[in-house]
N, C-alpha and C positions, 0 to 999 in steps of 0.2 A: 402365389395363391395360398389360400388357407385350408384347402381340402386336397385329399389325395385318395385315390383308389389303388389298392395294392393287395398282393397275396404273398405267401412265403414260398421259397424254393429250396430244394435239397442242395446243400453245398457241394456234394459230390457229383451229382448228375446235372445240376443246373435246371432240373425240371421242377415244375410246381408240385407242391405236396398236396395231399388230399385235404380239401377244405369242405367237402360235402356238396360241392356244386360250383359252377363257374362264377366268375365276377360278372356282375350285371344280371344275375338270376333274380328277377323282380317278383318271384313267387314267394310264398311263405318259407320255402326251402332256403331262401337267402337270408332269413332273419337270424340274428345272433343266437337266440335261444331255441332254435328249431331242434326238436328231438329226433326227427326221422332220419338222421345221418349216423354214420358209424361213430363209436366212441373215439376212434383215432381222429376223425375229422372234427369232432367236438373239442378234443384236446388241442388240435391245431388252431382252431378258431380262438380258443381261450388264450393260447400262447400269443397269437397276434394281438389280441385285445390287451393283454398284459404289457407287451412290448410297447405298443402305441400309447397306452395310458401312462406308462412310466416316462415316455418321451414328451408328455404334455398334450397329447391329442385326445379329443372327445370322440365317441363313436356314435353312429346312427343305428338304432336298434334294428331297422328293417334291411340293412345291407352290411353283411359281415366284412366286406372289403372297403367300406367308406369311413374315413377318419377326417376330422377337421380340428382346427384350433378352437379353443373355447372362446365364447363371445364373438362370433364371426362378424357381427354387426359393428364391432368396435374398430374394424379395419376399413380403410377407405377403398372404394372401387378403383381399380387401375386399368386403364385401357392401353393397348399397344401403342397407339398414337402418342400417348404421354410418356410411356416407359421407354419406347424405342429400343427394345431388347432383341427383336427378331424372333422371340420365342413364342409369342402369342399371335393369334389371328387378329385382324382388325376388329 
């Protein structure tokens, strides 16, 4: 796939860190630039954005957790029946 939904976790506890709201919060609270969250959550979102951008991923403005490769239409669609990996549904 060319897209991934993810968050950050605390290395010590293994628990998700404060991102200002859950993955898949499709309200304005889920936007990258939303200001109604704590400064710590804003910092965590920017840290994730920096890490993913430096790894070559693009972000979606309305979902802090969603990243994808640039120019996604340049990649062919792949179905499980062709890939035969057992990792995707049909």
